[in-house]
C-alpha positions as CSV (number, residue, x, y, z in Angstrom):
1,M,-26.2,-33.8,11.4
2,T,-25.9,-32.6,7.8
3,N,-22.8,-30.9,6.4
4,Q,-24.9,-29.0,3.8
5,I,-24.0,-25.3,3.7
6,T,-26.9,-23.2,2.4
7,C,-25.5,-19.7,2.5
8,F,-23.8,-19.8,-1.0
9,K,-25.3,-17.5,-3.6
10,A,-24.5,-16.8,-7.2
11,Y,-21.3,-14.8,-6.3
12,D,-20.9,-14.8,-2.6
13,A,-21.9,-16.5,0.6
14,R,-24.6,-14.8,2.7
15,G,-27.0,-15.9,5.4
16,R,-28.5,-15.4,8.8
17,V,-26.3,-15.6,11.8
18,P,-25.9,-18.1,13.5
19,D,-28.3,-20.5,11.7
20,E,-26.9,-20.2,8.2
21,L,-23.5,-18.7,8.9
22,N,-21.4,-19.1,12.1
23,D,-17.8,-19.6,13.2
24,D,-17.8,-23.2,12.3
25,I,-19.2,-22.7,8.8
26,V,-16.9,-19.7,8.1
27,Y,-13.9,-21.8,9.3
28,R,-14.8,-24.6,6.9
29,I,-15.4,-22.1,4.0
30,G,-12.0,-20.5,4.8
31,R,-10.3,-23.9,4.7
32,A,-12.1,-24.7,1.4
33,Y,-11.1,-21.4,-0.1
34,A,-7.5,-22.1,0.7
35,A,-7.7,-25.6,-0.7
36,F,-9.2,-24.4,-4.0
37,V,-7.3,-21.2,-4.6
38,Q,-4.0,-22.4,-3.1
39,P,-2.9,-18.9,-2.0
40,R,0.1,-18.0,0.0
41,K,-1.0,-14.5,1.1
42,V,-4.7,-13.4,1.6
43,V,-6.2,-10.1,2.5
44,V,-9.0,-10.2,5.1
45,G,-11.3,-7.3,6.1
46,H,-14.7,-6.8,7.7
47,D,-17.6,-4.4,7.8
48,I,-19.3,-2.8,10.8
49,R,-21.7,-5.6,11.7
50,L,-21.6,-6.8,15.3
51,S,-20.9,-10.4,14.2
52,S,-18.1,-9.4,11.7
53,P,-15.1,-9.4,14.1
54,G,-15.9,-12.9,15.4
55,L,-16.4,-14.3,12.0
56,T,-13.2,-12.7,10.8
57,E,-11.3,-14.5,13.6
58,A,-12.7,-17.8,12.5
59,L,-11.8,-17.0,8.9
60,A,-8.3,-15.9,9.8
61,H,-7.7,-19.1,11.8
62,A,-9.0,-21.2,8.9
63,L,-6.6,-19.6,6.5
64,M,-3.6,-19.9,8.9
65,D,-4.4,-23.5,9.6
66,S,-4.2,-24.0,5.9
67,G,-0.7,-22.5,5.8
68,V,-1.8,-19.2,4.5
69,D,-0.4,-15.9,5.7
70,V,-3.3,-13.5,6.6
71,Y,-3.0,-9.8,6.0
72,D,-5.7,-8.1,8.1
73,I,-6.8,-4.6,7.0
74,G,-9.5,-4.5,9.8
75,L,-12.7,-2.5,9.6
76,C,-13.2,-1.4,5.9
77,G,-15.4,-1.4,2.9
78,T,-15.5,-4.2,0.3
79,E,-13.6,-2.1,-2.2
80,Q,-10.7,-1.7,0.2
81,V,-10.2,-5.5,0.2
82,Y,-10.2,-5.4,-3.6
83,F,-7.7,-2.6,-3.6
84,A,-5.4,-4.2,-1.0
85,T,-5.4,-7.5,-2.9
86,F,-4.3,-6.0,-6.2
87,H,-2.2,-3.1,-4.8
88,A,-0.2,-5.3,-2.4
89,G,0.2,-8.2,-4.9
90,M,-1.8,-10.7,-2.7
91,D,-3.0,-14.1,-3.9
92,G,-6.6,-13.4,-2.8
93,G,-8.9,-11.4,-0.6
94,I,-12.0,-12.1,1.5
95,M,-14.4,-9.5,2.9
96,V,-16.7,-10.3,5.8
97,T,-19.9,-8.4,5.0
98,A,-23.6,-8.8,4.2
99,S,-23.8,-5.4,2.5
100,H,-27.4,-4.2,2.7
101,N,-29.0,-7.3,4.4
102,P,-30.6,-7.0,7.8
103,P,-28.4,-6.8,10.9
104,D,-28.7,-10.5,11.8
105,Y,-27.1,-11.5,8.4
106,N,-23.5,-11.7,7.4
107,G,-21.5,-13.1,4.6
108,L,-18.3,-13.5,2.6
109,K,-17.2,-11.9,-0.7
110,F,-14.2,-13.6,-2.4
111,V,-11.6,-12.7,-4.9
112,R,-8.4,-14.3,-6.0
113,E,-5.1,-12.8,-7.4
114,D,-5.5,-9.4,-9.1
115,S,-8.9,-9.2,-7.4
116,R,-10.4,-11.6,-9.9
117,P,-13.9,-12.6,-8.9
118,L,-15.1,-16.0,-7.8
119,S,-18.7,-16.8,-8.8
120,R,-20.9,-19.9,-9.3
121,D,-19.2,-20.3,-12.7
122,S,-15.6,-19.8,-11.5
123,G,-15.0,-21.8,-8.4
124,L,-17.7,-20.9,-5.8
125,Q,-19.4,-24.2,-6.1
126,D,-16.1,-26.0,-5.7
127,I,-15.5,-24.1,-2.5
128,R,-18.9,-25.0,-1.3
129,R,-18.4,-28.7,-2.0
130,L,-15.0,-28.7,-0.2
131,A,-16.5,-26.9,2.8
132,E,-19.4,-29.4,3.0
133,E,-17.0,-32.4,2.7
134,N,-14.9,-30.8,5.5
135,Q,-11.8,-33.0,4.8
136,F,-8.7,-30.9,4.9
137,A,-5.0,-31.9,4.9
138,D,-2.9,-30.9,7.9
139,V,-0.1,-28.5,7.2
140,T,3.3,-28.4,8.8
141,D,3.9,-24.7,8.6
142,R,1.0,-22.7,10.0
143,G,0.4,-19.3,8.4
144,Q,1.1,-16.0,10.2
145,R,-1.2,-13.0,10.7
146,H,-0.1,-9.5,9.8
147,A,-1.7,-6.1,10.0
148,L,-1.8,-4.3,6.7
149,D,-2.4,-0.6,6.2
150,V,-3.2,0.5,2.7
151,D,-5.4,3.5,3.6
152,D,-3.0,6.2,2.3
153,A,-2.4,4.3,-1.0
154,Y,-6.2,3.8,-1.4
155,I,-7.0,7.5,-0.9
156,E,-4.3,8.4,-3.3
157,H,-5.7,6.0,-5.9
158,L,-9.2,7.5,-5.5
159,F,-7.8,10.9,-6.2
160,G,-6.2,9.6,-9.4
161,Y,-9.6,9.7,-11.1
162,V,-10.1,13.5,-10.7
163,D,-8.1,16.6,-11.1
164,R,-8.6,18.4,-7.8
165,K,-7.6,21.7,-9.4
166,L,-10.8,21.6,-11.4
167,L,-13.0,21.1,-8.4
168,K,-15.0,24.0,-7.0
169,P,-16.9,24.5,-3.7
170,L,-20.0,22.3,-3.6
171,K,-22.4,21.6,-0.7
172,I,-23.0,17.9,-0.6
173,V,-25.2,15.8,1.7
174,V,-23.5,12.5,2.6
175,N,-25.5,9.6,4.2
176,A,-23.3,6.7,5.3
177,G,-26.4,4.9,6.7
178,N,-24.3,4.1,9.8
179,G,-22.1,1.9,7.6
180,G,-18.5,2.2,6.7
181,A,-18.5,5.1,4.2
182,G,-18.2,7.9,6.8
183,A,-14.5,7.1,7.6
184,I,-13.5,7.4,4.0
185,V,-15.5,10.6,3.5
186,D,-13.6,12.1,6.5
187,R,-10.3,11.2,4.9
188,L,-11.2,12.7,1.5
189,E,-12.8,15.8,3.0
190,T,-9.4,17.2,4.1
191,Q,-8.3,17.4,0.5
192,L,-11.5,18.6,-1.2
193,P,-13.1,22.0,-1.5
194,F,-16.6,20.6,-0.6
195,E,-18.8,21.2,2.3
196,F,-20.2,18.0,3.6
197,I,-23.5,17.7,5.6
198,K,-23.1,14.4,7.3
199,L,-26.1,12.1,8.1
200,Q,-26.0,8.8,10.0
201,H,-22.3,9.2,9.8
202,A,-21.0,7.1,12.7
203,P,-20.5,3.4,12.0
204,D,-22.9,1.3,14.0
205,G,-23.6,-2.4,13.3
206,R,-26.9,-2.2,15.1
207,F,-28.1,0.0,12.2
208,P,-30.2,2.3,14.5
209,N,-31.6,4.1,11.4
210,G,-32.4,1.0,9.5
211,V,-30.4,-1.1,7.1
212,P,-28.5,1.1,4.7
213,N,-30.1,0.2,1.4
214,P,-30.9,3.4,-0.6
215,L,-32.5,1.3,-3.4
216,L,-35.5,1.1,-1.0
217,P,-37.7,4.2,-1.6
218,E,-38.5,4.4,2.1
219,N,-34.8,4.8,2.9
220,R,-34.3,7.8,0.6
221,S,-36.3,10.6,2.3
222,V,-33.7,11.5,5.0
223,T,-31.1,12.2,2.3
224,A,-33.6,13.9,0.0
225,D,-35.0,16.1,2.7
226,S,-31.6,17.2,3.8
227,V,-30.6,18.2,0.3
228,R,-33.6,20.5,0.1
229,E,-33.2,21.8,3.6
230,H,-29.6,22.8,3.1
231,G,-29.8,23.9,-0.5
232,A,-27.2,21.3,-1.4
233,N,-25.8,20.7,-4.9
234,L,-25.8,16.9,-4.5
235,G,-26.8,14.1,-2.2
236,I,-24.9,10.8,-1.8
237,A,-26.0,7.7,0.1
238,W,-24.2,4.3,0.4
239,D,-25.0,0.8,1.4
240,G,-23.3,-0.8,4.4
241,D,-20.0,-1.9,2.8
242,F,-20.1,1.1,0.4
243,D,-19.4,-0.7,-2.8
244,R,-22.4,1.1,-4.2
245,C,-23.3,4.8,-4.1
246,F,-26.6,6.4,-4.9
247,L,-27.1,10.0,-6.0
248,F,-29.7,12.7,-5.4
249,N,-29.9,15.9,-7.5
250,E,-30.1,19.4,-6.2
251,R,-33.9,19.1,-5.8
252,G,-33.5,16.1,-3.6
253,E,-34.7,13.7,-6.3
254,F,-33.2,10.2,-6.4
255,V,-31.4,9.7,-9.7
256,D,-31.6,6.1,-10.9
257,G,-28.3,4.4,-11.3
258,Y,-29.2,3.7,-14.9
259,Y,-28.6,7.3,-15.9
260,I,-25.4,7.5,-13.9
261,V,-24.1,4.6,-16.0
262,G,-24.6,6.7,-19.1
263,L,-23.0,9.8,-17.5
264,L,-19.9,7.9,-16.3
265,A,-19.6,6.0,-19.7
266,Q,-19.5,9.4,-21.4
267,A,-16.9,10.7,-19.0
268,M,-14.6,7.7,-19.3
269,L,-14.9,7.7,-23.1
270,S,-13.9,11.4,-23.1
271,R,-10.6,10.4,-21.5
272,S,-10.0,7.4,-23.7
273,A,-11.9,7.1,-26.9
274,G,-12.9,3.9,-28.6
275,E,-13.1,1.8,-25.5
276,A,-15.5,-1.0,-24.6
277,I,-18.1,-0.2,-21.9
278,V,-20.0,-3.1,-20.2
279,H,-23.6,-2.7,-19.2
280,D,-26.2,-5.0,-17.7
281,P,-29.3,-6.3,-19.6
282,R,-32.1,-4.9,-17.3
283,L,-32.1,-1.4,-18.9
284,T,-30.1,-0.9,-22.0
285,W,-31.4,1.7,-24.6
286,N,-29.9,4.8,-22.9
287,S,-26.6,3.1,-22.2
288,I,-26.2,1.8,-25.7
289,E,-27.1,5.1,-27.3
290,V,-24.7,7.2,-25.1
291,I,-21.8,4.8,-25.5
292,E,-22.1,4.6,-29.3
293,A,-22.6,8.4,-29.6
294,H,-19.3,8.9,-27.8
295,G,-17.3,6.4,-29.9
296,G,-17.4,3.5,-27.5
297,T,-18.4,-0.1,-27.9
298,P,-21.3,-1.3,-25.7
299,V,-21.0,-4.8,-24.4
300,Q,-23.8,-6.6,-22.5
301,S,-23.1,-8.8,-19.5
302,V,-25.2,-10.9,-17.2
303,S,-26.2,-9.0,-14.1
304,G,-24.1,-9.4,-10.9
305,H,-20.7,-8.0,-9.9
306,A,-18.7,-11.2,-10.5
307,F,-20.1,-11.6,-14.0
308,M,-19.7,-7.9,-14.9
309,K,-16.0,-8.1,-13.8
310,Q,-15.4,-11.2,-15.8
311,K,-16.9,-9.7,-19.0
312,M,-14.9,-6.5,-18.5
313,R,-11.7,-8.5,-18.4
314,E,-12.7,-10.4,-21.5
315,V,-13.2,-7.2,-23.5
316,N,-10.7,-5.0,-21.6
317,A,-13.5,-2.5,-20.9
318,I,-12.5,0.8,-19.4
319,Y,-15.7,1.0,-17.4
320,G,-18.7,-1.0,-16.6
321,G,-22.0,0.0,-14.9
322,E,-25.1,-1.7,-13.5
323,M,-28.4,0.1,-13.0
324,S,-28.2,-1.2,-9.4
325,A,-25.4,1.3,-8.7
326,H,-22.4,-1.0,-9.1
327,H,-19.7,0.9,-11.1
328,F,-16.6,-0.9,-12.2
329,F,-13.3,0.6,-13.4
330,R,-10.4,-1.1,-15.3
331,D,-7.8,0.8,-13.3
332,F,-9.4,-0.5,-10.1
333,A,-8.7,-4.1,-11.3
334,Y,-12.1,-4.1,-13.0
335,C,-13.7,-3.9,-9.5
336,D,-16.6,-1.9,-8.2
337,S,-16.2,1.2,-6.1
338,G,-18.7,3.3,-4.2
339,M,-16.3,6.2,-4.0
340,I,-14.9,6.7,-7.5
341,P,-18.3,7.4,-9.1
342,W,-19.3,10.4,-7.0
343,L,-15.9,11.9,-7.3
344,L,-16.2,11.7,-11.1
345,V,-19.7,13.2,-11.0
346,T,-18.6,16.1,-8.9
347,Q,-15.8,16.8,-11.3
348,I,-18.2,16.7,-14.3
349,M,-20.5,19.1,-12.4
350,C,-17.6,21.5,-11.7
351,V,-16.1,21.4,-15.2
352,E,-19.3,21.8,-17.1
353,G,-20.9,24.2,-14.6
354,K,-24.1,22.1,-14.6
355,S,-26.3,20.6,-12.0
356,L,-26.9,16.8,-11.9
357,T,-30.4,17.6,-13.2
358,E,-29.0,19.3,-16.2
359,L,-26.5,16.5,-16.8
360,V,-29.0,13.7,-16.8
361,G,-32.4,15.3,-17.3
362,E,-32.5,15.0,-21.1
363,R,-31.6,11.2,-20.8
364,Q,-34.3,10.7,-18.2
365,R,-36.9,12.3,-20.5
366,K,-35.7,10.4,-23.5
367,Y,-35.8,7.0,-21.8
368,P,-38.2,6.9,-18.8
369,I,-38.2,3.8,-16.7
370,S,-40.3,2.0,-14.1
371,G,-37.6,1.6,-11.5
372,E,-36.9,-2.0,-10.4
373,I,-40.0,-3.7,-9.0
374,N,-39.6,-6.8,-6.9
375,R,-42.3,-9.4,-6.3
376,K,-42.2,-12.8,-4.5
377,V,-43.5,-15.6,-6.6
378,D,-43.8,-19.3,-6.0
379,D,-42.0,-20.3,-9.2
380,V,-39.8,-17.8,-10.9
381,Q,-39.2,-19.8,-14.1
382,A,-42.9,-20.7,-14.6
383,T,-43.7,-17.0,-14.2
384,I,-41.1,-15.9,-16.8
385,A,-42.3,-18.6,-19.2
386,R,-45.9,-17.4,-18.9
387,I,-44.9,-13.8,-19.6
388,E,-42.8,-14.9,-22.6
389,A,-45.8,-16.8,-24.1
390,E,-48.0,-13.8,-23.6
391,Y,-45.7,-11.4,-25.6
392,A,-43.8,-13.7,-27.9
393,D,-45.9,-12.9,-31.0
394,R,-45.4,-9.1,-30.6
395,A,-41.8,-8.9,-29.6
396,K,-39.2,-7.6,-32.0
397,H,-36.3,-9.1,-30.1
398,L,-35.9,-11.7,-27.3
399,D,-32.9,-12.0,-25.0
400,H,-32.5,-15.0,-22.7
401,S,-29.0,-14.2,-21.4
402,D,-30.3,-13.0,-18.0
403,G,-33.9,-13.9,-17.3
404,L,-36.1,-12.7,-20.1
405,G,-35.6,-9.5,-22.1
406,M,-38.2,-8.5,-24.7
407,E,-38.1,-5.5,-27.0
408,F,-40.9,-3.8,-29.0
409,D,-40.9,-0.7,-31.2
410,E,-41.4,1.8,-28.4
411,W,-40.7,-0.1,-25.1
412,R,-38.9,-3.0,-23.6
413,F,-38.7,-5.0,-20.4
414,N,-36.5,-7.4,-18.5
415,I,-37.7,-9.8,-15.9
416,R,-35.3,-12.1,-14.0
417,G,-34.9,-14.0,-10.7
418,S,-32.8,-12.4,-8.0
419,N,-29.3,-13.8,-7.5
420,T,-29.4,-13.2,-3.8
421,E,-33.1,-13.2,-2.7
422,P,-36.3,-15.2,-3.4
423,L,-37.7,-12.5,-5.7
424,I,-38.5,-11.8,-9.3
425,R,-37.3,-8.4,-10.6
426,L,-39.0,-6.3,-13.3
427,N,-37.6,-3.3,-15.2
428,V,-39.5,-1.5,-18.0
429,E,-38.3,1.4,-20.2
430,S,-39.7,3.3,-23.2
431,R,-38.7,5.7,-25.9
432,G,-39.9,9.0,-24.3
433,D,-43.3,7.9,-23.2
434,P,-43.8,7.6,-19.4
435,D,-47.4,6.7,-19.9
436,Q,-46.3,3.6,-21.9
437,V,-44.0,2.6,-19.0
438,Q,-47.0,2.8,-16.6
439,R,-49.3,0.8,-18.9
440,A,-46.7,-1.9,-19.6
441,T,-45.7,-2.1,-16.0
442,A,-49.3,-2.6,-14.8
443,E,-49.9,-5.2,-17.4
444,L,-46.8,-7.2,-16.5
445,L,-47.4,-7.0,-12.8
446,A,-50.9,-8.4,-13.4
447,L,-49.4,-11.3,-15.2
448,I,-46.8,-11.8,-12.4
449,E,-49.4,-11.7,-9.7
450,Q,-51.4,-14.5,-11.3
451,S,-48.8,-17.0,-9.9
């Protein structure tokens, strides 16, 4: 029997239960985390998946068997583990979740002190090696388990990003996707002037309405239709562990996260001028232009939440945003939140008296995009190399920091392998010409599909 553990990804562990992730594997990973990080106190929380409570038990026992005190915050979102870790001064935190993966998957997201990320470049491979070796020292003083309640402090922290006196009545469709976001919306609702129309609100780890992943176009219609039906000002949908939120305008149209990055960058720079803002390399022109126009410094990072957080710490960025709807805030220990972004957007709408369409419409027209397109290929690197060879003579700029980015006078693209799935991901944008986006996308997809 092999000790190989196959569920480790670029910045978390994630796999099918029980083949790739089960109580034994989670126990070994928990022991390995303790051996590598050497913590005294660790926060543990879990999402709504049916397998999560059992895996959390295995994780807690592993940590306690390593002499670590476990502070269990129970059913929660990933950002609540982040918050509890930095707010309560813990030495680390682990969230049991598989985010937007199918119901038979689960996983682990790790942070250390101050909610600093662990990724393939900062310890995750060491934890994997230790878990596979499965040789752990006995401890004389077993750790203790404590319940920890930081909900009130977390809600208070969220409200620290907005001035509630500036908020006006809005009608908002909220779709929790039967994940964990509904409970937080209920807590916030009592202190907001908004009317919420609630969809798929009750947490249900069976995901009776499908896996909550609003990046999939087929998952958007229920939110979009409800916005139109109720004449709502805004629609919001979350993934299962609600570390990402997705927005729909008053017409029920999905607003790509790329444009929300620009909107939030502008908002954060209006509060604190001259700051650094971190963005990912997949779509860049709009973000760079907005950041520079408002006195900020754009800084590019490799895609992925652990890498974005690390880059933000390096440059002390006030905010960072990925087009995939991860939004990071310095005052949130540089971590991502699925609650702070929509609170900020509603305040911008109320203060400026504008709809979301009016706030981002000009940017959408100036920099039209393809939307992220995913394809399965036999060999990601060979595919990327073939595309680079095809365009090398024409490109004005090449970027190999994260897959392949190529820029031309009027359009650009990025193509990269997924960090979490066996896919190649393509993004195309242009300077004001949606037809150019369509032509370039079709040409690139034809090259991809030759593999």
